[in-house]
N, C-alpha and C positions, 0 to 999 in steps of 0.2 A: 746080306753082304757085310762082313765085318769092317769097321773103321779103325784104323791104327793111328795112334798118336805117338809121335817121336819127339824126344828132346835132343837137340844137336849142338855140337860146337864146331866151329870152323874158322880157318884162317882165310880171310877174304882177299888176301893179296893176289892169288892166282886167278881170281874170278871177276867177271864183269857184272858183279852184283848177284843177288839171289835169283831174280826172275829169269826164266828161260828166254834165251835169244838164239836164233839160228846162227850157227857158224862160230860162236864164241863160247868159251867156258863159263858156266854159271853154276851156282850151288844147286839150284833146282834141277838143272840138266844132269849134273853128276848123280844126284839122288834118284832121279827117275830112271836113269840108266842102270843103277844098282838094283832098283826094285824090279825092273824088267829082267835083269840077269838072274835073280834068284827065284822069281815067281812065274816068269813067262807072261806076266800081265803088264799093261801100260797105263796105269792110273795117273791122273793129274795130282800133283802135290800142292797143298795149300798151306801157306805159312802165316804165322802170327804177325810178321812184319817183313817187308821187302827191303833188305839192306842194300845199300848202294855199292858200286865198285870199290873194292879195297876195304870195306867195312867188315869187321869180325863179329863173331857171336860166341859167347860162353854158354848161352842158354836160349837158343831159338826153338820154337815149338811149331811142328807141322803135323798135318794129317793127310791120309789117303785111304781109299777103299780098295779092297781086293775081293775077288769072287771066292777064293779059298780061305779057309780058316787056319791060321798058323798061331802057335803060341807066341806071346810077345818076346820071349827069350830067343826063339828061332829067328824072328824078324830082326831083332837087334844084331845078333851074331852074323846072320847071313848078309845083311846089308854092310856091316863093317868089313866082312871078307871081300865084298865087291868094291868097297871104297878104299881098299888098302893103298892104292896109288893116288888117292885124292887127299886134299887137306880138310876132309869132312869126317866127323866121327859121330855115331849114334850113341848117346849116353844112356838112353832109356827108351823102352817101347812099352806100350800098353794098348789094350782095346778100349776105345772111347765109347761112351754111351750114345744112343741114337740122338741125332740132331746136334751133337757137339761139333763145334767148328773152331779150328785153331785161331782164326782171325776174329770172327764175330762173337765168339764166346769169351774172348779175353776182356778182362776188366782193368788191366794195367800193363804197362811196359816200362822196363827200367833200362837205362843206358849208363855206361861208364865211358868217360873220356880221359885218356892218359896223356900227360904232357911231361916229357923229360927235359928239364931246364938245367943243362950243364954245358960246360965248354966242349967236352969230348963227345963225339957222336956215339950213338948206340951201336954195339956190335951184335950182341945176342938178341936184342929186341928191335933190330932194324926192321922197319915195315910194320911194327906193332905199337909204336908210340909216335907222337908228334914231337920232334926234337927242336927245341929253341935254344939258342946259345946264351941268351941273357937270362939271369935268374929272375923268377917271377915272385911277386909278393902275394902269396896265397891268402893272407889275411884281408888285403884290399879287395881281392877277387871275391872272397866270401861275402864281404860287406856289400859289394855291388850286386851280387847274385840275389840278395834278399828281395830286391825290388821286383824280381821276375816271378817269384812264387805267387801262386794264386791264379785266378781267372783273368785273362787279359786278351786284348787284340794283339796277336803276335805277328802282325803284318811285317814289321821291321825284320823279324827273324825267320821269314818265310821265303823259300826259293821261288823265283818267278815262274818256274814250271810246276809248282805245287798244284795238285788237283783237288785238294780238300775243299769242301763246300764253304767253309767258314774259317777265317783266321783266328777265331776265338777258341782258345784252349785253356785247360786248367793244369798248371804245373804244380803237382802235389809235393815234389821234393826237388831241391837243388842245393847240393852241398859242394864245397870246395875245401880240400884238405891237403896238407903236405904229407906224402908217404915216401920217406927216404928221399931219393933224388928226383922224385916225380911229384907233380901236382895232379890230383885226381878230382874230376867232376863227376858227381852222381846225380842223375835226374830220373824222376818217375812221374808218369802221367797216364791217363787212360789211353791217349793217343797223341801223336806228335805230327807237326807239319813237316813237309819235305825239307830236309837239311836244317831243321830247327835246332837240333843239338849242336851241330857243327857251327852254326851261326852264333849261338850263344857262347860256345867255347872260344871261338876266335875273338869275339867281342870282349869277353872277360880277360883274355890274355892281354889285350891292349891295356886294361886296367893294371894287371899284374906287372906289365913292363914299364908302367909309368907314363904311357902315352895318352891315356884317358884318366880323368878323375872319376872316382866311383859314381858320382851323381850323374855323369853323362850317360850311363846305362839306362837309368830311369828316363832321362830325356829322350833317348833313342827309342825306347819302348813306347812312350807317349806320342812320338811323332807318327807312328803307324806308317812308316815309309821305309821301303827296302834300302834306300840310299843312306839312311841313318845308321845302318848296321856296320859293325866292324868287319874286318876280313873274315872270310869263312875258313875255319880250321880244316886241315886236310883229313882225308878219310881214315888214314892208317891208325890214328889214335882212338877210334870209336869202336865200341863193343855193344851189341845188344846183349844185355846182362841178365835178362830174366823177363818172364811173362807171367802175369797173375791171372788166375781164374777163381775169383772170390774177392777178398779184401786186398787192396793194393799193398804190396809188400810180401805177400805169400808166394813162395817159389812154385814154379810150374812143376818142378820135379817131385814135390811131395805127393800130390794126388796121383801123379803118374805111377810112382813107385807103389802106392797103396793098391793100385788096380792090377798090379802084376800077379 
């Protein structure tokens, strides 16, 4: 039974998250419908990460098993034909080795958070950035972000509904930089707590707006108390930006392309 590995991009706006739910549109539901449409089979799709409602992906990785053996190019093109009315695109398809798993084989995940800080609202990127009217100081945000890098108890930045066994995570990368009219946050870790990235983004935005001093972020982290967190940033600025299967920083697309 061949196992297929896909790299996806999607606009999370129309979907109630990645994970399948009865009666509402989800990325997993759209993808499983497309698989059934081209193959006649109904496999369960497994993802590297379950994005929330409204969250996007530039490089999500999933896998599923089929009884029939198709070439990866056929799988990619057939799925895209069935997804033409959806906001989901299959960038790459490959056959995965035995035992490989999109979630459990992953060694790292990367996220991008985009903040548009200008007076005028977005037109072309509406629903794809967090729009704030007041200019943010990206330098102060970057200074405050340094205290979050490394292994910490991230209880302060953990959603109350998080199901992770431990609040301790290792944040390998957290950068803040000005990119034209936007402030971009990039984060990398083996795994993240529920809404950890949005909690960090919202908190650092308080620093950028001048409402928090940079050292208050370190104090919030040390408190290990959800009440010490700043406002949680909205989902539309968040992107799952890559999944690693090897050293953190290696793109998921590279081994997939090599397997074609």
